[in-house]
PDB file of N, H, CA, C and O in Angstrom:
ATOM      1  N   UNK A   1      -7.629 -37.731  40.026  1.00  0.00           N
ATOM      2  CA  UNK A   1      -8.077 -37.979  41.097  1.00  0.00           C
ATOM      3  C   UNK A   1      -7.373 -39.635  41.090  1.00  0.00           C
ATOM      4  O   UNK A   1      -6.714 -40.169  40.198  1.00  0.00           O
ATOM      5  N   UNK A   2      -7.787 -40.178  42.416  1.00  0.00           N
ATOM      6  H   UNK A   2      -8.323 -39.745  43.141  1.00  0.00           H
ATOM      7  CA  UNK A   2      -6.613 -41.583  42.363  1.00  0.00           C
ATOM      8  C   UNK A   2      -7.361 -42.493  43.749  1.00  0.00           C
ATOM      9  O   UNK A   2      -7.582 -42.019  44.863  1.00  0.00           O
ATOM     10  N   UNK A   3      -7.647 -43.871  43.299  1.00  0.00           N
ATOM     11  H   UNK A   3      -7.467 -44.256  42.393  1.00  0.00           H
ATOM     12  CA  UNK A   3      -7.970 -45.120  44.304  1.00  0.00           C
ATOM     13  C   UNK A   3      -7.024 -45.509  44.576  1.00  0.00           C
ATOM     14  O   UNK A   3      -5.875 -45.520  44.134  1.00  0.00           O
ATOM     15  N   UNK A   4      -7.961 -46.137  46.006  1.00  0.00           N
ATOM     16  H   UNK A   4      -8.894 -46.128  46.366  1.00  0.00           H
ATOM     17  CA  UNK A   4      -6.836 -47.469  47.229  1.00  0.00           C
ATOM     18  C   UNK A   4      -7.277 -48.068  46.714  1.00  0.00           C
ATOM     19  O   UNK A   4      -8.494 -48.177  46.564  1.00  0.00           O
ATOM     20  N   UNK A   5      -6.017 -48.979  46.025  1.00  0.00           N
ATOM     21  H   UNK A   5      -5.028 -48.890  46.147  1.00  0.00           H
ATOM     22  CA  UNK A   5      -6.021 -50.582  46.208  1.00  0.00           C
ATOM     23  C   UNK A   5      -5.532 -51.189  47.035  1.00  0.00           C
ATOM     24  O   UNK A   5      -4.322 -51.056  46.852  1.00  0.00           O
ATOM     25  N   UNK A   6      -5.809 -52.229  48.451  1.00  0.00           N
ATOM     26  H   UNK A   6      -6.792 -52.337  48.600  1.00  0.00           H
ATOM     27  CA  UNK A   6      -5.680 -52.814  49.136  1.00  0.00           C
ATOM     28  C   UNK A   6      -4.856 -54.618  48.934  1.00  0.00           C
ATOM     29  O   UNK A   6      -5.138 -55.561  48.194  1.00  0.00           O
ATOM     30  N   UNK A   7      -4.152 -54.488  49.630  1.00  0.00           N
ATOM     31  H   UNK A   7      -3.923 -53.722  50.232  1.00  0.00           H
ATOM     32  CA  UNK A   7      -3.573 -56.445  49.549  1.00  0.00           C
ATOM     33  C   UNK A   7      -3.450 -56.358  50.538  1.00  0.00           C
ATOM     34  O   UNK A   7      -3.135 -55.348  51.167  1.00  0.00           O
ATOM     35  N   UNK A   8      -3.739 -57.733  51.045  1.00  0.00           N
ATOM     36  H   UNK A   8      -3.996 -58.554  50.535  1.00  0.00           H
ATOM     37  CA  UNK A   8      -3.225 -58.285  52.701  1.00  0.00           C
ATOM     38  C   UNK A   8      -2.107 -59.226  52.313  1.00  0.00           C
ATOM     39  O   UNK A   8      -2.455 -60.086  51.503  1.00  0.00           O
ATOM     40  N   UNK A   9      -0.728 -59.267  52.739  1.00  0.00           N
ATOM     41  H   UNK A   9      -0.446 -58.569  53.397  1.00  0.00           H
ATOM     42  CA  UNK A   9       0.481 -59.574  52.564  1.00  0.00           C
ATOM     43  C   UNK A   9       1.511 -60.479  53.362  1.00  0.00           C
ATOM     44  O   UNK A   9       2.665 -60.120  53.597  1.00  0.00           O
ATOM     45  N   UNK A  10       1.031 -61.549  53.704  1.00  0.00           N
ATOM     46  H   UNK A  10       0.094 -61.840  53.513  1.00  0.00           H
ATOM     47  CA  UNK A  10       1.930 -61.782  55.519  1.00  0.00           C
ATOM     48  C   UNK A  10       1.166 -61.626  56.647  1.00  0.00           C
ATOM     49  O   UNK A  10       1.565 -61.583  57.811  1.00  0.00           O
ATOM     50  N   UNK A  11      -0.310 -61.519  56.102  1.00  0.00           N
ATOM     51  H   UNK A  11      -0.634 -61.554  55.156  1.00  0.00           H
ATOM     52  CA  UNK A  11      -0.619 -60.467  57.429  1.00  0.00           C
ATOM     53  C   UNK A  11      -0.781 -59.044  57.664  1.00  0.00           C
ATOM     54  O   UNK A  11      -1.309 -58.543  58.657  1.00  0.00           O
ATOM     55  N   UNK A  12      -0.204 -58.336  56.507  1.00  0.00           N
ATOM     56  H   UNK A  12       0.224 -58.743  55.700  1.00  0.00           H
ATOM     57  CA  UNK A  12      -0.196 -57.080  56.521  1.00  0.00           C
ATOM     58  C   UNK A  12      -0.847 -56.151  55.645  1.00  0.00           C
ATOM     59  O   UNK A  12      -0.450 -56.245  54.483  1.00  0.00           O
ATOM     60  N   UNK A  13      -1.840 -55.172  55.875  1.00  0.00           N
ATOM     61  H   UNK A  13      -2.162 -55.096  56.818  1.00  0.00           H
ATOM     62  CA  UNK A  13      -2.117 -54.714  54.734  1.00  0.00           C
ATOM     63  C   UNK A  13      -1.527 -53.438  53.908  1.00  0.00           C
ATOM     64  O   UNK A  13      -0.974 -52.374  54.190  1.00  0.00           O
ATOM     65  N   UNK A  14      -1.857 -53.977  52.989  1.00  0.00           N
ATOM     66  H   UNK A  14      -2.306 -54.840  52.760  1.00  0.00           H
ATOM     67  CA  UNK A  14      -0.538 -52.727  52.034  1.00  0.00           C
ATOM     68  C   UNK A  14      -1.858 -52.558  51.226  1.00  0.00           C
ATOM     69  O   UNK A  14      -2.679 -53.445  50.993  1.00  0.00           O
ATOM     70  N   UNK A  15      -1.932 -50.672  50.674  1.00  0.00           N
ATOM     71  H   UNK A  15      -1.265 -49.951  50.864  1.00  0.00           H
ATOM     72  CA  UNK A  15      -2.772 -49.815  50.572  1.00  0.00           C
ATOM     73  C   UNK A  15      -2.015 -49.307  49.539  1.00  0.00           C
ATOM     74  O   UNK A  15      -0.810 -49.306  49.791  1.00  0.00           O
ATOM     75  N   UNK A  16      -2.414 -48.754  48.156  1.00  0.00           N
ATOM     76  H   UNK A  16      -3.393 -48.755  47.951  1.00  0.00           H
ATOM     77  CA  UNK A  16      -1.765 -47.933  46.983  1.00  0.00           C
ATOM     78  C   UNK A  16      -2.805 -46.421  46.711  1.00  0.00           C
ATOM     79  O   UNK A  16      -3.908 -46.152  47.188  1.00  0.00           O
ATOM     80  N   UNK A  17      -2.285 -45.952  46.145  1.00  0.00           N
ATOM     81  H   UNK A  17      -1.390 -46.170  45.758  1.00  0.00           H
ATOM     82  CA  UNK A  17      -2.996 -44.946  45.287  1.00  0.00           C
ATOM     83  C   UNK A  17      -2.744 -44.803  44.167  1.00  0.00           C
ATOM     84  O   UNK A  17      -1.685 -44.227  43.919  1.00  0.00           O
ATOM     85  N   UNK A  18      -3.718 -45.324  42.877  1.00  0.00           N
ATOM     86  H   UNK A  18      -4.578 -45.792  43.078  1.00  0.00           H
ATOM     87  CA  UNK A  18      -3.359 -45.422  41.587  1.00  0.00           C
ATOM     88  C   UNK A  18      -4.172 -43.897  41.139  1.00  0.00           C
ATOM     89  O   UNK A  18      -4.539 -42.874  41.717  1.00  0.00           O
ATOM     90  N   UNK A  19      -4.186 -44.389  39.917  1.00  0.00           N
ATOM     91  H   UNK A  19      -3.888 -45.220  39.447  1.00  0.00           H
ATOM     92  CA  UNK A  19      -5.093 -43.601  39.347  1.00  0.00           C
ATOM     93  C   UNK A  19      -6.464 -43.741  38.815  1.00  0.00           C
ATOM     94  O   UNK A  19      -6.266 -44.810  38.239  1.00  0.00           O
ATOM     95  N   UNK A  20      -7.245 -43.573  38.660  1.00  0.00           N
ATOM     96  H   UNK A  20      -7.405 -42.704  39.128  1.00  0.00           H
ATOM     97  CA  UNK A  20      -8.465 -43.953  38.024  1.00  0.00           C
ATOM     98  C   UNK A  20      -8.793 -44.064  37.369  1.00  0.00           C
ATOM     99  O   UNK A  20      -9.899 -44.597  37.460  1.00  0.00           O
ATOM    100  N   UNK A  21      -8.435 -43.821  36.328  1.00  0.00           N
ATOM    101  H   UNK A  21      -7.537 -43.388  36.254  1.00  0.00           H
ATOM    102  CA  UNK A  21      -8.459 -44.578  34.875  1.00  0.00           C
ATOM    103  C   UNK A  21      -7.583 -46.044  35.027  1.00  0.00           C
ATOM    104  O   UNK A  21      -8.089 -46.979  34.408  1.00  0.00           O
ATOM    105  N   UNK A  22      -6.009 -46.424  35.972  1.00  0.00           N
ATOM    106  H   UNK A  22      -5.598 -45.664  36.475  1.00  0.00           H
ATOM    107  CA  UNK A  22      -5.362 -47.569  35.538  1.00  0.00           C
ATOM    108  C   UNK A  22      -6.187 -48.828  36.804  1.00  0.00           C
ATOM    109  O   UNK A  22      -6.053 -50.049  36.883  1.00  0.00           O
ATOM    110  N   UNK A  23      -6.921 -47.975  37.537  1.00  0.00           N
ATOM    111  H   UNK A  23      -7.030 -46.983  37.473  1.00  0.00           H
ATOM    112  CA  UNK A  23      -7.598 -48.798  39.245  1.00  0.00           C
ATOM    113  C   UNK A  23      -7.654 -49.618  38.396  1.00  0.00           C
ATOM    114  O   UNK A  23      -6.629 -50.287  38.261  1.00  0.00           O
ATOM    115  N   UNK A  24      -9.144 -50.012  37.226  1.00  0.00           N
ATOM    116  H   UNK A  24      -9.976 -49.469  37.336  1.00  0.00           H
ATOM    117  CA  UNK A  24      -9.789 -50.734  36.955  1.00  0.00           C
ATOM    118  C   UNK A  24      -8.731 -51.943  36.181  1.00  0.00           C
ATOM    119  O   UNK A  24      -8.961 -53.073  36.610  1.00  0.00           O
ATOM    120  N   UNK A  25      -8.031 -51.901  35.509  1.00  0.00           N
ATOM    121  H   UNK A  25      -7.844 -50.982  35.160  1.00  0.00           H
ATOM    122  CA  UNK A  25      -6.405 -52.921  34.794  1.00  0.00           C
ATOM    123  C   UNK A  25      -6.015 -53.198  35.904  1.00  0.00           C
ATOM    124  O   UNK A  25      -6.362 -54.344  36.189  1.00  0.00           O
ATOM    125  N   UNK A  26      -5.088 -52.398  37.206  1.00  0.00           N
ATOM    126  H   UNK A  26      -4.806 -51.467  36.974  1.00  0.00           H
ATOM    127  CA  UNK A  26      -4.661 -53.343  38.093  1.00  0.00           C
ATOM    128  C   UNK A  26      -5.340 -54.147  39.023  1.00  0.00           C
ATOM    129  O   UNK A  26      -4.713 -55.141  39.388  1.00  0.00           O
ATOM    130  N   UNK A  27      -6.815 -53.925  39.654  1.00  0.00           N
ATOM    131  H   UNK A  27      -7.325 -53.117  39.358  1.00  0.00           H
ATOM    132  CA  UNK A  27      -7.559 -54.510  39.456  1.00  0.00           C
ATOM    133  C   UNK A  27      -7.859 -55.826  38.946  1.00  0.00           C
ATOM    134  O   UNK A  27      -8.193 -56.647  39.801  1.00  0.00           O
ATOM    135  N   UNK A  28      -7.820 -56.175  37.862  1.00  0.00           N
ATOM    136  H   UNK A  28      -7.548 -55.509  37.168  1.00  0.00           H
ATOM    137  CA  UNK A  28      -8.214 -57.319  37.012  1.00  0.00           C
ATOM    138  C   UNK A  28      -6.839 -57.912  37.164  1.00  0.00           C
ATOM    139  O   UNK A  28      -6.911 -59.124  37.370  1.00  0.00           O
ATOM    140  N   UNK A  29      -5.662 -57.465  37.130  1.00  0.00           N
ATOM    141  H   UNK A  29      -5.604 -56.481  36.962  1.00  0.00           H
ATOM    142  CA  UNK A  29      -4.543 -58.366  37.575  1.00  0.00           C
ATOM    143  C   UNK A  29      -4.909 -58.476  38.501  1.00  0.00           C
ATOM    144  O   UNK A  29      -5.625 -59.462  38.674  1.00  0.00           O
ATOM    145  N   UNK A  30      -4.706 -57.720  39.463  1.00  0.00           N
ATOM    146  H   UNK A  30      -4.125 -56.919  39.323  1.00  0.00           H
ATOM    147  CA  UNK A  30      -4.119 -58.354  41.136  1.00  0.00           C
ATOM    148  C   UNK A  30      -5.151 -59.599  41.163  1.00  0.00           C
ATOM    149  O   UNK A  30      -4.763 -60.639  41.696  1.00  0.00           O
ATOM    150  N   UNK A  31      -6.462 -59.534  40.603  1.00  0.00           N
ATOM    151  H   UNK A  31      -6.777 -58.690  40.170  1.00  0.00           H
ATOM    152  CA  UNK A  31      -7.067 -60.656  41.003  1.00  0.00           C
ATOM    153  C   UNK A  31      -6.751 -62.398  40.388  1.00  0.00           C
ATOM    154  O   UNK A  31      -7.088 -63.513  40.784  1.00  0.00           O
ATOM    155  N   UNK A  32      -5.827 -61.808  39.084  1.00  0.00           N
ATOM    156  H   UNK A  32      -5.553 -60.902  38.762  1.00  0.00           H
ATOM    157  CA  UNK A  32      -5.379 -63.213  38.523  1.00  0.00           C
ATOM    158  C   UNK A  32      -4.074 -63.821  39.382  1.00  0.00           C
ATOM    159  O   UNK A  32      -3.526 -64.919  39.279  1.00  0.00           O
ATOM    160  N   UNK A  33      -3.798 -62.748  40.224  1.00  0.00           N
ATOM    161  H   UNK A  33      -4.243 -61.857  40.307  1.00  0.00           H
ATOM    162  CA  UNK A  33      -2.195 -63.418  40.985  1.00  0.00           C
ATOM    163  C   UNK A  33      -2.649 -63.995  42.234  1.00  0.00           C
ATOM    164  O   UNK A  33      -2.284 -65.107  42.615  1.00  0.00           O
ATOM    165  N   UNK A  34      -3.792 -62.916  43.153  1.00  0.00           N
ATOM    166  H   UNK A  34      -4.089 -62.013  42.843  1.00  0.00           H
ATOM    167  CA  UNK A  34      -3.577 -62.045  44.180  1.00  0.00           C
ATOM    168  C   UNK A  34      -5.758 -62.897  45.059  1.00  0.00           C
ATOM    169  O   UNK A  34      -6.906 -62.760  44.635  1.00  0.00           O
ATOM    170  N   UNK A  35      -5.274 -63.518  46.086  1.00  0.00           N
ATOM    171  H   UNK A  35      -4.342 -63.630  46.430  1.00  0.00           H
ATOM    172  CA  UNK A  35      -6.596 -63.479  46.331  1.00  0.00           C
ATOM    173  C   UNK A  35      -7.201 -62.126  47.547  1.00  0.00           C
ATOM    174  O   UNK A  35      -7.010 -62.019  48.758  1.00  0.00           O
ATOM    175  N   UNK A  36      -7.905 -61.325  46.658  1.00  0.00           N
ATOM    176  H   UNK A  36      -8.060 -61.412  45.674  1.00  0.00           H
ATOM    177  CA  UNK A  36      -8.361 -60.379  47.160  1.00  0.00           C
ATOM    178  C   UNK A  36      -8.712 -60.019  48.337  1.00  0.00           C
ATOM    179  O   UNK A  36      -8.799 -58.868  48.766  1.00  0.00           O
ATOM    180  N   UNK A  37      -9.045 -61.604  49.207  1.00  0.00           N
ATOM    181  H   UNK A  37      -8.974 -62.539  48.859  1.00  0.00           H
ATOM    182  CA  UNK A  37     -10.228 -61.216  49.966  1.00  0.00           C
ATOM    183  C   UNK A  37      -9.801 -61.665  50.903  1.00  0.00           C
ATOM    184  O   UNK A  37     -10.511 -61.752  51.905  1.00  0.00           O
ATOM    185  N   UNK A  38      -8.267 -62.183  50.900  1.00  0.00           N
ATOM    186  H   UNK A  38      -7.691 -62.113  50.086  1.00  0.00           H
ATOM    187  CA  UNK A  38      -7.898 -63.118  52.424  1.00  0.00           C
ATOM    188  C   UNK A  38      -6.246 -62.736  52.133  1.00  0.00           C
ATOM    189  O   UNK A  38      -5.744 -61.852  51.439  1.00  0.00           O
ATOM    190  N   UNK A  39      -5.926 -63.299  52.579  1.00  0.00           N
ATOM    191  H   UNK A  39      -6.334 -64.017  53.143  1.00  0.00           H
ATOM    192  CA  UNK A  39      -4.267 -63.043  53.275  1.00  0.00           C
ATOM    193  C   UNK A  39      -3.422 -63.758  51.217  1.00  0.00           C
ATOM    194  O   UNK A  39      -3.987 -64.549  50.462  1.00  0.00           O
ATOM    195  N   UNK A  40      -2.611 -63.349  51.079  1.00  0.00           N
ATOM    196  H   UNK A  40      -2.152 -62.706  51.692  1.00  0.00           H
ATOM    197  CA  UNK A  40      -1.543 -63.884  50.361  1.00  0.00           C
ATOM    198  C   UNK A  40       0.418 -63.647  51.231  1.00  0.00           C
ATOM    199  O   UNK A  40       1.152 -62.816  51.768  1.00  0.00           O
ATOM    200  N   UNK A  41       0.325 -65.319  50.719  1.00  0.00           N
ATOM    201  H   UNK A  41      -0.271 -65.994  50.284  1.00  0.00           H
ATOM    202  CA  UNK A  41       1.837 -65.460  51.424  1.00  0.00           C
ATOM    203  C   UNK A  41       3.084 -64.694  50.683  1.00  0.00           C
ATOM    204  O   UNK A  41       2.753 -64.201  49.604  1.00  0.00           O
ATOM    205  N   UNK A  42       4.766 -64.455  51.139  1.00  0.00           N
ATOM    206  H   UNK A  42       5.036 -64.855  52.015  1.00  0.00           H
ATOM    207  CA  UNK A  42       5.787 -63.633  50.111  1.00  0.00           C
ATOM    208  C   UNK A  42       5.546 -64.028  48.614  1.00  0.00           C
ATOM    209  O   UNK A  42       5.386 -63.293  47.639  1.00  0.00           O
ATOM    210  N   UNK A  43       5.573 -65.880  48.735  1.00  0.00           N
ATOM    211  H   UNK A  43       5.703 -66.477  49.527  1.00  0.00           H
ATOM    212  CA  UNK A  43       5.868 -66.658  48.236  1.00  0.00           C
ATOM    213  C   UNK A  43       4.830 -66.491  46.874  1.00  0.00           C
ATOM    214  O   UNK A  43       5.162 -66.785  45.726  1.00  0.00           O
ATOM    215  N   UNK A  44       3.555 -65.973  47.269  1.00  0.00           N
ATOM    216  H   UNK A  44       3.286 -65.734  48.202  1.00  0.00           H
ATOM    217  CA  UNK A  44       2.452 -65.559  46.021  1.00  0.00           C
ATOM    218  C   UNK A  44       3.168 -64.182  45.780  1.00  0.00           C
ATOM    219  O   UNK A  44       3.223 -64.272  44.553  1.00  0.00           O
ATOM    220  N   UNK A  45       3.486 -63.528  45.931  1.00  0.00           N
ATOM    221  H   UNK A  45       3.441 -63.455  46.927  1.00  0.00           H
ATOM    222  CA  UNK A  45       4.250 -62.148  45.874  1.00  0.00           C
ATOM    223  C   UNK A  45       5.367 -62.314  44.717  1.00  0.00           C
ATOM    224  O   UNK A  45       5.358 -61.757  43.619  1.00  0.00           O
ATOM    225  N   UNK A  46       6.227 -63.115  45.169  1.00  0.00           N
ATOM    226  H   UNK A  46       6.235 -63.567  46.061  1.00  0.00           H
ATOM    227  CA  UNK A  46       7.597 -63.240  44.606  1.00  0.00           C
ATOM    228  C   UNK A  46       6.977 -64.230  42.917  1.00  0.00           C
ATOM    229  O   UNK A  46       7.290 -64.072  41.736  1.00  0.00           O
ATOM    230  N   UNK A  47       6.079 -65.144  43.562  1.00  0.00           N
ATOM    231  H   UNK A  47       5.825 -65.272  44.521  1.00  0.00           H
ATOM    232  CA  UNK A  47       5.259 -65.668  42.256  1.00  0.00           C
ATOM    233  C   UNK A  47       4.674 -64.888  40.696  1.00  0.00           C
ATOM    234  O   UNK A  47       4.660 -64.944  39.466  1.00  0.00           O
ATOM    235  N   UNK A  48       4.257 -64.186  41.874  1.00  0.00           N
ATOM    236  H   UNK A  48       4.269 -64.139  42.873  1.00  0.00           H
ATOM    237  CA  UNK A  48       3.510 -62.905  40.750  1.00  0.00           C
ATOM    238  C   UNK A  48       4.528 -61.771  39.957  1.00  0.00           C
ATOM    239  O   UNK A  48       4.508 -61.606  38.737  1.00  0.00           O
ATOM    240  N   UNK A  49       5.062 -61.324  40.524  1.00  0.00           N
ATOM    241  H   UNK A  49       5.077 -61.458  41.515  1.00  0.00           H
ATOM    242  CA  UNK A  49       6.255 -60.599  40.620  1.00  0.00           C
ATOM    243  C   UNK A  49       7.172 -61.314  39.351  1.00  0.00           C
ATOM    244  O   UNK A  49       7.134 -60.795  38.236  1.00  0.00           O
ATOM    245  N   UNK A  50       7.955 -62.482  39.595  1.00  0.00           N
ATOM    246  H   UNK A  50       7.986 -62.903  40.501  1.00  0.00           H
ATOM    247  CA  UNK A  50       8.155 -62.711  38.233  1.00  0.00           C
ATOM    248  C   UNK A  50       7.453 -62.916  37.230  1.00  0.00           C
ATOM    249  O   UNK A  50       7.702 -62.518  36.092  1.00  0.00           O
ATOM    250  N   UNK A  51       5.977 -63.924  37.782  1.00  0.00           N
ATOM    251  H   UNK A  51       5.775 -64.247  38.707  1.00  0.00           H
ATOM    252  CA  UNK A  51       5.374 -63.770  36.611  1.00  0.00           C
ATOM    253  C   UNK A  51       5.306 -62.440  35.267  1.00  0.00           C
ATOM    254  O   UNK A  51       5.334 -62.875  34.116  1.00  0.00           O
ATOM    255  N   UNK A  52       5.232 -61.099  35.426  1.00  0.00           N
ATOM    256  H   UNK A  52       5.209 -60.746  36.361  1.00  0.00           H
ATOM    257  CA  UNK A  52       4.860 -60.265  35.168  1.00  0.00           C
ATOM    258  C   UNK A  52       6.015 -59.899  34.867  1.00  0.00           C
ATOM    259  O   UNK A  52       5.827 -59.323  33.795  1.00  0.00           O
ATOM    260  N   UNK A  53       7.646 -59.812  35.202  1.00  0.00           N
ATOM    261  H   UNK A  53       7.799 -60.280  36.073  1.00  0.00           H
ATOM    262  CA  UNK A  53       7.968 -59.303  35.091  1.00  0.00           C
ATOM    263  C   UNK A  53       8.369 -60.559  33.504  1.00  0.00           C
ATOM    264  O   UNK A  53       8.887 -60.274  32.424  1.00  0.00           O
ATOM    265  N   UNK A  54       8.068 -61.355  33.810  1.00  0.00           N
ATOM    266  H   UNK A  54       7.647 -61.586  34.687  1.00  0.00           H
ATOM    267  CA  UNK A  54       8.641 -62.272  32.316  1.00  0.00           C
ATOM    268  C   UNK A  54       8.075 -61.664  31.216  1.00  0.00           C
ATOM    269  O   UNK A  54       8.782 -61.127  30.364  1.00  0.00           O
ATOM    270  N   UNK A  55       6.510 -61.701  31.124  1.00  0.00           N
ATOM    271  H   UNK A  55       5.935 -62.138  31.816  1.00  0.00           H
ATOM    272  CA  UNK A  55       5.471 -61.348  30.149  1.00  0.00           C
ATOM    273  C   UNK A  55       5.881 -59.188  29.713  1.00  0.00           C
ATOM    274  O   UNK A  55       5.493 -58.623  28.691  1.00  0.00           O
ATOM    275  N   UNK A  56       6.561 -58.634  30.657  1.00  0.00           N
ATOM    276  H   UNK A  56       6.876 -59.093  31.488  1.00  0.00           H
ATOM    277  CA  UNK A  56       7.634 -57.371  30.799  1.00  0.00           C
ATOM    278  C   UNK A  56       8.457 -57.509  29.568  1.00  0.00           C
ATOM    279  O   UNK A  56       8.569 -56.650  28.693  1.00  0.00           O
ATOM    280  N   UNK A  57       8.951 -58.534  29.589  1.00  0.00           N
ATOM    281  H   UNK A  57       8.860 -59.232  30.299  1.00  0.00           H
ATOM    282  CA  UNK A  57      10.692 -58.947  28.980  1.00  0.00           C
ATOM    283  C   UNK A  57      10.014 -59.973  27.956  1.00  0.00           C
ATOM    284  O   UNK A  57      10.786 -60.926  27.849  1.00  0.00           O
ATOM    285  N   UNK A  58       9.043 -60.134  27.276  1.00  0.00           N
ATOM    286  H   UNK A  58       8.415 -59.360  27.362  1.00  0.00           H
ATOM    287  CA  UNK A  58       8.281 -60.712  26.296  1.00  0.00           C
ATOM    288  C   UNK A  58       7.877 -59.754  25.392  1.00  0.00           C
ATOM    289  O   UNK A  58       8.102 -59.713  24.183  1.00  0.00           O
ATOM    290  N   UNK A  59       7.321 -59.064  26.017  1.00  0.00           N
ATOM    291  H   UNK A  59       7.137 -59.098  26.999  1.00  0.00           H
ATOM    292  CA  UNK A  59       6.875 -58.074  25.357  1.00  0.00           C
ATOM    293  C   UNK A  59       7.866 -56.574  25.013  1.00  0.00           C
ATOM    294  O   UNK A  59       7.240 -55.696  24.419  1.00  0.00           O
ATOM    295  N   UNK A  60       9.100 -56.314  25.300  1.00  0.00           N
ATOM    296  H   UNK A  60       9.608 -57.028  25.783  1.00  0.00           H
ATOM    297  CA  UNK A  60      10.008 -55.733  25.350  1.00  0.00           C
ATOM    298  C   UNK A  60      11.393 -56.308  24.006  1.00  0.00           C
ATOM    299  O   UNK A  60      12.139 -55.623  23.306  1.00  0.00           O
ATOM    300  N   UNK A  61      11.230 -57.843  24.127  1.00  0.00           N
ATOM    301  H   UNK A  61      10.624 -58.399  24.696  1.00  0.00           H
ATOM    302  CA  UNK A  61      11.273 -58.784  23.398  1.00  0.00           C
ATOM    303  C   UNK A  61      10.851 -58.396  21.208  1.00  0.00           C
ATOM    304  O   UNK A  61      11.422 -58.192  20.136  1.00  0.00           O
ATOM    305  N   UNK A  62       9.517 -58.530  21.819  1.00  0.00           N
ATOM    306  H   UNK A  62       9.053 -58.695  22.690  1.00  0.00           H
ATOM    307  CA  UNK A  62       8.564 -58.176  20.429  1.00  0.00           C
ATOM    308  C   UNK A  62       8.662 -56.786  20.009  1.00  0.00           C
ATOM    309  O   UNK A  62       8.699 -56.682  18.783  1.00  0.00           O
ATOM    310  N   UNK A  63       8.697 -56.082  20.416  1.00  0.00           N
ATOM    311  H   UNK A  63       8.667 -56.166  21.412  1.00  0.00           H
ATOM    312  CA  UNK A  63       9.338 -54.436  20.671  1.00  0.00           C
ATOM    313  C   UNK A  63      10.079 -54.349  20.052  1.00  0.00           C
ATOM    314  O   UNK A  63       9.932 -53.492  19.180  1.00  0.00           O
ATOM    315  N   UNK A  64      11.477 -55.213  20.053  1.00  0.00           N
ATOM    316  H   UNK A  64      11.597 -55.909  20.761  1.00  0.00           H
ATOM    317  CA  UNK A  64      12.688 -54.821  19.387  1.00  0.00           C
ATOM    318  C   UNK A  64      12.557 -55.367  18.402  1.00  0.00           C
ATOM    319  O   UNK A  64      13.037 -55.022  17.322  1.00  0.00           O
ATOM    320  N   UNK A  65      11.840 -56.367  18.635  1.00  0.00           N
ATOM    321  H   UNK A  65      11.450 -56.647  19.512  1.00  0.00           H
ATOM    322  CA  UNK A  65      12.084 -57.646  16.781  1.00  0.00           C
ATOM    323  C   UNK A  65      10.989 -56.505  15.820  1.00  0.00           C
ATOM    324  O   UNK A  65      11.526 -56.085  14.795  1.00  0.00           O
ATOM    325  N   UNK A  66       9.478 -55.977  16.094  1.00  0.00           N
ATOM    326  H   UNK A  66       9.042 -56.318  16.927  1.00  0.00           H
ATOM    327  CA  UNK A  66       9.035 -55.181  15.229  1.00  0.00           C
ATOM    328  C   UNK A  66      10.430 -53.937  14.967  1.00  0.00           C
ATOM    329  O   UNK A  66      11.201 -54.165  14.035  1.00  0.00           O
ATOM    330  N   UNK A  67      10.585 -53.056  15.576  1.00  0.00           N
ATOM    331  H   UNK A  67       9.958 -52.870  16.333  1.00  0.00           H
ATOM    332  CA  UNK A  67      11.122 -51.678  15.628  1.00  0.00           C
ATOM    333  C   UNK A  67      12.759 -52.278  14.619  1.00  0.00           C
ATOM    334  O   UNK A  67      13.373 -51.419  13.986  1.00  0.00           O
ATOM    335  N   UNK A  68      13.112 -53.307  14.613  1.00  0.00           N
ATOM    336  H   UNK A  68      12.614 -54.005  15.127  1.00  0.00           H
ATOM    337  CA  UNK A  68      14.569 -53.820  13.766  1.00  0.00           C
ATOM    338  C   UNK A  68      14.421 -54.041  12.550  1.00  0.00           C
ATOM    339  O   UNK A  68      15.255 -54.191  11.656  1.00  0.00           O
ATOM    340  N   UNK A  69      12.986 -54.064  12.541  1.00  0.00           N
ATOM    341  H   UNK A  69      12.308 -53.942  13.267  1.00  0.00           H
ATOM    342  CA  UNK A  69      12.160 -54.904  11.023  1.00  0.00           C
ATOM    343  C   UNK A  69      11.697 -53.754  10.470  1.00  0.00           C
ATOM    344  O   UNK A  69      11.533 -53.892   9.257  1.00  0.00           O
ATOM    345  N   UNK A  70      11.386 -52.539  10.927  1.00  0.00           N
ATOM    346  H   UNK A  70      11.519 -52.426  11.911  1.00  0.00           H
ATOM    347  CA  UNK A  70      10.824 -51.094  10.617  1.00  0.00           C
ATOM    348  C   UNK A  70      12.270 -50.446  10.335  1.00  0.00           C
ATOM    349  O   UNK A  70      12.202 -49.403   9.686  1.00  0.00           O
ATOM    350  N   UNK A  71      13.589 -50.866  10.701  1.00  0.00           N
ATOM    351  H   UNK A  71      13.645 -51.714  11.228  1.00  0.00           H
ATOM    352  CA  UNK A  71      14.280 -50.239  10.117  1.00  0.00           C
ATOM    353  C   UNK A  71      15.533 -50.663   9.369  1.00  0.00           C
ATOM    354  O   UNK A  71      16.717 -50.425   9.608  1.00  0.00           O
ATOM    355  N   UNK A  72      14.765 -51.571   8.099  1.00  0.00           N
ATOM    356  H   UNK A  72      13.803 -51.763   7.905  1.00  0.00           H
ATOM    357  CA  UNK A  72      15.208 -52.439   7.163  1.00  0.00           C
ATOM    358  C   UNK A  72      15.246 -51.057   5.822  1.00  0.00           C
ATOM    359  O   UNK A  72      15.606 -51.319   4.675  1.00  0.00           O
TER     360      UNK A  72
END
C-alpha cells in the first residue's frame, strides 16, 4: 500500500506516493522543515535539502568510523 503526501512549494502542489510504513516518518520530518498547511518558497526547500544532506553526511562519517574500528 502507499500513502500520498503533498506539499505546496512556490504556489504549486506536489504530491508523492510513499510506502505506508515510511509515511509517518516522512510527515514528522517534513513538519520540521516545511509549513504543511501553507506555501513554502524555494529558499526553504533548498535549506531543508542542505540540512538533510548534512545530516546524511554526518551519519555516513560515523558509520565509516565505526567500521574502521571493527576492522582493527
